[in-house]
C-alpha positions in Angstrom: 61.1 100.7 72.5 61.5 97.3 74.1 63.5 97.2 77.4 63.7 93.4 77.4 67.3 92.2 77.9 68.1 89.3 75.5 70.0 86.2 76.6 73.6 85.6 75.6 75.9 82.8 74.7 79.5 82.7 76.0 82.3 80.5 74.8 84.2 78.9 77.6 87.4 76.8 77.4 86.1 74.3 80.0 82.3 73.8 79.3 82.3 74.9 75.6 79.1 76.9 75.4 77.4 78.7 78.4 73.9 80.2 77.8 72.9 83.1 80.0 69.3 83.9 80.3 68.0 87.5 80.5 68.3 87.7 84.3 71.8 86.3 84.3 72.8 88.9 81.6 71.5 91.7 83.8 73.5 90.4 86.8 76.7 89.9 84.8 76.5 93.4 83.5 76.4 95.0 86.9 79.7 96.7 88.3 79.6 94.4 91.2 79.9 91.3 89.0 82.3 92.8 86.5 84.7 93.3 89.4 85.2 89.6 89.5 87.1 89.9 86.2 89.9 91.3 88.2 89.9 88.9 91.1 92.2 85.9 90.3 90.6 82.6 91.1 93.8 81.2 92.6 95.2 84.3 94.2 99.0 84.3 93.8 99.3 80.8 92.3 100.1 82.4 88.9 103.6 83.1 90.3 104.2 79.3 90.4 101.7 78.1 87.6 101.8 80.9 85.0 98.6 79.7 83.4 96.6 80.3 86.6 95.3 83.7 85.7 91.8 82.7 85.4 89.3 84.7 87.4 86.3 84.5 89.8 84.3 85.9 86.8 85.1 82.8 84.7 84.5 80.4 87.6 81.1 82.0 88.5 79.8 81.6 84.9 80.9 77.9 85.1 79.0 77.4 88.3 75.9 79.0 86.8 76.2 76.7 83.8 76.6 73.5 85.9 73.7 74.5 88.2 71.4 75.0 85.1 72.5 71.5 83.7 71.9 69.9 87.1 68.4 71.3 87.5 67.5 70.0 84.0 68.8 66.5 85.0 66.9 66.6 88.2 63.7 67.6 86.3 64.2 64.8 83.8 64.4 62.2 86.6 60.9 63.3 87.8 59.0 61.5 90.5 59.5 64.3 93.2 56.8 66.0 95.1 56.2 69.6 94.0 57.3 71.1 97.3 60.8 69.9 96.6 61.2 72.4 93.8 60.5 75.5 96.0 62.9 78.2 95.1 64.1 76.5 92.0 64.0 79.8 90.1 66.7 81.3 92.4 69.3 78.6 92.4 71.1 79.3 89.1 71.5 82.9 90.2 72.8 81.9 93.6 75.4 79.8 91.7 76.3 82.8 89.6 76.6 85.1 92.6 78.2 82.7 95.1 81.6 84.5 95.0 80.4 88.0 94.6 82.0 89.0 98.0 85.6 87.8 97.4 88.5 89.9 98.6 91.5 90.7 96.3 93.5 87.6 95.6 90.5 85.4 96.6 90.9 83.4 99.9 94.3 84.6 101.1 93.1 87.4 103.3 90.5 85.1 105.1 93.4 83.5 106.8 94.2 86.8 108.7 93.0 87.6 112.2 89.5 89.2 112.5 91.1 92.6 113.6 92.7 92.8 110.1 89.9 91.5 107.9 86.2 92.3 108.6 84.5 89.0 107.8 84.5 85.9 105.5 83.8 86.5 101.9 80.3 84.9 102.1 79.4 87.5 104.7 80.9 90.3 102.7 78.6 89.4 99.8 75.7 90.7 101.9 77.1 94.2 101.3 77.2 93.7 97.5 73.7 92.4 97.6 72.7 95.8 99.2 73.8 97.6 96.0 71.0 99.2 94.1 72.4 98.0 90.7 72.4 94.3 91.8 69.0 94.6 93.5 67.6 96.1 90.2 69.1 93.2 88.2 67.4 90.7 90.6 64.0 92.6 90.7 62.2 90.3 88.2 62.7 87.5 90.7 60.8 89.4 93.5 61.5 91.8 96.2 62.9 89.1 98.5 65.2 87.6 95.9 68.4 89.2 97.1 68.0 88.1 100.6 66.9 84.6 99.6 69.8 84.1 97.3 72.2 85.3 99.9 70.8 82.7 102.3 71.4 80.0 99.8 75.0 81.1 99.3 75.7 81.3 103.0 74.2 77.9 103.7 71.4 79.4 105.8 68.5 78.5 103.4 66.1 75.7 104.0 65.3 75.2 100.3 65.6 71.6 99.2 67.8 72.6 96.2 70.3 74.6 98.3 72.8 71.8 98.2 73.6 72.6 94.5 75.2 75.8 95.8 76.3 75.1 99.4 77.0 71.5 100.6 79.0 68.4 100.1 77.8 68.1 96.4 77.8 71.8 95.6 78.8 72.6 92.0 81.3 75.1 93.0 83.8 72.3 93.9 83.1 70.4 90.7 83.8 73.6 88.7 86.8 75.0 90.5 88.7 71.7 90.6 88.3 71.2 86.9 89.1 74.8 86.0 92.0 75.2 88.3 93.6 71.9 87.0 93.1 73.0 83.5 94.7 76.4 83.9 97.5 75.2 86.2 98.3 72.6 83.5 98.2 69.7 86.0 96.4 66.3 85.8 95.2 66.3 89.4 91.8 67.8 89.4 90.0 65.5 87.1 86.4 64.9 88.3 83.8 62.9 86.4 81.4 65.8 86.4 79.1 64.4 83.8 78.5 61.2 85.8 78.0 63.2 89.0 75.4 65.5 87.4 73.6 62.5 86.0 73.6 60.8 89.3 72.1 63.8 91.3 68.7 63.2 92.8 66.2 65.1 95.0 65.9 62.6 98.0 63.7 62.6 101.0 65.5 62.2 104.3 64.1 59.1 106.0 64.5 60.8 109.4 63.0 64.1 108.8 60.9 63.8 105.6 62.6 66.8 104.2 63.9 66.9 100.6 67.5 67.6 99.7 70.0 67.1 96.9 71.6 63.6 97.1 73.2 61.2 94.7 72.3 57.8 93.3 74.6 54.9 94.2 75.7 54.5 90.6 77.6 57.9 90.8 79.5 57.0 94.0 82.7 56.4 92.1 82.4 59.9 90.5 81.9 61.3 94.0 85.0 59.6 95.2 86.9 61.1 92.2 85.8 64.5 93.5 87.2 63.9 97.0 90.4 62.5 95.7 90.8 65.4 93.1 90.4 67.8 96.0 93.1 66.1 98.0 95.5 66.1 95.1 94.9 69.8 94.3 95.4 70.9 97.8 98.6 68.9 98.1 100.2 69.8 94.8 98.7 73.2 93.8 96.9 75.2 96.6 99.5 74.3 99.2 102.5 74.2 96.9 105.4 75.8 98.8 105.8 78.6 96.3 102.1 79.5 96.5 102.2 79.5 100.2 105.4 81.6 100.2 103.7 84.2 98.0 100.5 84.1 100.0 102.5 84.5 103.2 104.2 87.6 101.8 100.9 89.1 100.5 99.2 88.5 103.9 102.1 90.1 105.7 101.9 93.2 103.5 98.2 93.6 104.2 98.5 92.8 107.9 101.3 95.4 108.4 99.4 98.0 106.3 96.5 97.7 108.6 98.8 97.7 111.7 100.5 100.9 110.5 97.3 102.6 109.8 97.8 102.7 106.0 94.6 100.8 105.5 91.3 100.5 107.4 90.1 96.8 107.4 86.8 98.0 105.9 88.8 99.2 102.9 89.7 95.6 101.9 86.1 95.2 100.8 85.8 96.1 97.2 89.2 96.6 95.6 90.4 94.2 92.9 93.8 92.5 93.0 95.8 95.3 91.3 93.7 98.1 92.9 94.7 97.0 96.4 98.3 96.5 95.7 98.5 99.9 94.0 96.7 101.7 96.8 98.9 100.1 99.5 102.0 101.1 97.5 100.8 104.7 97.0 100.0 105.1 100.7 103.2 103.5 101.8 105.3 105.8 99.7 103.5 108.8 101.0 104.0 107.7 104.7 107.3 108.3 106.5 107.0 105.4 109.0 109.4 102.5 109.3 106.7 99.9 108.3 105.5 101.9 105.3 109.2 102.2 104.1 109.7 98.5 104.4 106.4 97.8 102.5 107.1 100.3 99.7 110.8 99.5 99.1 111.2 95.9 99.9 108.1 93.7 100.4 105.8 95.0 97.5 108.7 94.9 95.0 109.6 91.5 96.2 105.9 90.3 95.5 105.7 92.0 92.1 109.1 90.7 90.9 108.6 87.2 92.4 111.3 87.4 95.0 109.4 85.2 97.3 110.3 84.2 100.9 112.6 81.1 101.1 111.9 77.8 102.9 114.1 77.8 106.0 112.4 74.7 107.5 109.9 72.2 106.1 108.3 69.5 108.2 106.0 66.8 106.8 103.5 64.6 108.7 106.2 62.0 109.3 108.5 64.7 110.8 105.6 65.9 113.1 104.8 62.3 114.3 104.0 62.3 118.0 103.6 66.0 118.1 100.6 68.3 118.0 100.9 71.9 116.6 99.3 74.4 118.9 96.0 75.7 117.7 97.2 79.3 117.8 100.1 78.5 115.4 97.7 77.1 112.7 96.1 80.4 111.7 97.4 83.9 112.1 97.4 85.0 115.8 99.2 87.4 118.0 101.0 84.5 119.8 102.3 83.2 116.5 103.5 86.6 115.5 105.5 86.8 118.7 107.3 83.5 117.9 107.8 84.6 114.3 109.4 87.9 115.4 111.6 86.2 118.0 112.9 83.9 115.3 113.4 86.9 113.1 115.5 88.6 115.7 117.5 85.4 116.2 118.2 85.2 112.4 119.1 88.8 112.0 115.8 89.7 110.1 113.4 92.6 110.6 110.1 92.2 112.4 107.6 90.4 110.1 110.2 88.8 108.0 109.6 85.2 109.3 106.4 83.4 108.5 105.3 80.1 110.0 102.9 78.4 107.8 100.7 75.3 108.5 97.6 75.6 106.3 94.3 74.0 107.4 91.3 72.7 105.6 89.5 70.5 108.0 86.5 70.1 105.8 88.7 68.8 102.9 86.8 65.4 103.0 83.5 66.8 104.5 80.6 64.6 103.5 77.0 64.9 104.4 74.8 63.6 101.6 71.8 61.2 101.1 72.5 58.3 98.8 69.9 56.3 97.0 70.9 52.7 97.0 70.1 50.5 94.0 67.2 48.8 95.9 65.6 52.2 96.6 66.9 52.5 100.2 68.0 55.9 101.2 71.1 56.2 103.5 73.1 59.2 104.7 76.8 59.2 103.7 79.0 60.9 106.3 82.6 61.1 107.3 82.5 57.3 108.1 81.7 56.5 104.5 79.5 53.5 103.6 81.5 50.2 104.0 81.9 48.5 100.7 80.4 51.4 98.8 82.6 54.4 99.5 85.6 53.9 101.9 87.7 56.9 101.1 86.4 59.1 104.0 87.7 56.4 106.5 91.2 57.4 105.3 90.5 61.1 105.5 92.6 61.9 108.5 95.6 60.2 107.0 95.2 61.9 103.6 94.6 65.2 105.2 97.8 64.8 107.4 99.9 64.0 104.3 98.7 67.1 102.5 99.8 69.4 105.3 103.3 70.6 105.6 104.6 72.8 108.3 107.0 75.5 106.9 109.0 78.4 108.1 109.6 81.0 105.4 112.2 83.8 105.7 112.3 86.9 103.6 116.1 86.3 103.2 117.7 82.9 102.9 118.2 81.3 106.3 118.2 77.9 107.9 116.1 77.1 111.0 116.8 73.9 113.1 113.5 71.9 113.5 113.9 71.8 117.4 114.0 75.6 117.4 110.4 75.7 116.0 109.0 72.5 117.4 109.6 73.4 121.0 107.9 76.7 120.6 104.7 75.8 118.7 104.1 72.1 119.3 103.6 69.8 122.2 103.7 66.0 122.5 100.5 64.3 121.6 98.5 63.6 124.7 100.0 66.3 126.8 98.2 69.5 127.8 
């Protein structure tokens, strides 16, 4: 009896038909990969955009598809030294597995302090690669395949083709922008993926002589569409006030569950969205502590029934002109929590029921890619752009600033004067 695993064809609403080869089928059939069916791609965005129930599973299949297409385009271009193709056989599976380590509700928990969340999802993926079932699925690629694929995903690989999975031109961005826009029902994430794929090239760095994935000058407009789509999606979807309110409530539930001893941080690795919420609820109901009672009777029901925290204050880049938000107030930190709880007390709320939110994505316009000019010259495109060819990065700081909004959310409706927050978490630009 043959033990050969056949390939498989999957219908996809975005890319129409996705063909999985035998190795991809073995990977997809592992429990580790099937888990991604139950991790929502956009975390809690479905509470604002009802269609945003697509998952990391769908997205990973799309990245695998785009990676396979990109490799075919690069092969068709030809004219590249054989050493540039080293590790080519691993790249599609790196695309397929790039999100294997995601926490429940995707990126939300990565914003918490290290004491509450073990590590970034790309580091967590190493634990999934250690599973015997996944290693068995990758066995036909060689004993070192799991480690080499993980290096590609984490950006630690020296393979020339690593940029298809981790880098300025990685296919993850092209896929999630298109998929997220489609399922949210918004027009912001349109990227000329076809043109970008056709413009990809394996180029030799004129300084080091090493090969890496770059782009031909003719696809620069499509690359600009990728950057602008990213900006629009962050401004209008990922950082929408309702999405950030839901994310803040969810993070507070997990943070307090860890603080109260209901959860060990290591237990955040592995559960799906609903598994984690169910387990937190079960443990909170069985615990007689004050925090557990608050989680079980107020916060979890509020999240499930979409009774989200309210905007008590919202400050745009114009409102923040001349002031710098303290570094400790950008992420989640003990210092920020003290300020939040002081505000809560002043507003007659319980500890934990004020959330200061100022999301950050400094790499939003990150660029580090080789460009093949029409005359054959190869130049490196960085944050300064290339004058007359791609100038959008020069506006990066202004666009990034306009996308960010400082908000104060309260679990019951309140109003907070701007001065009450600004004097505590900002300082004048130029002052220590």
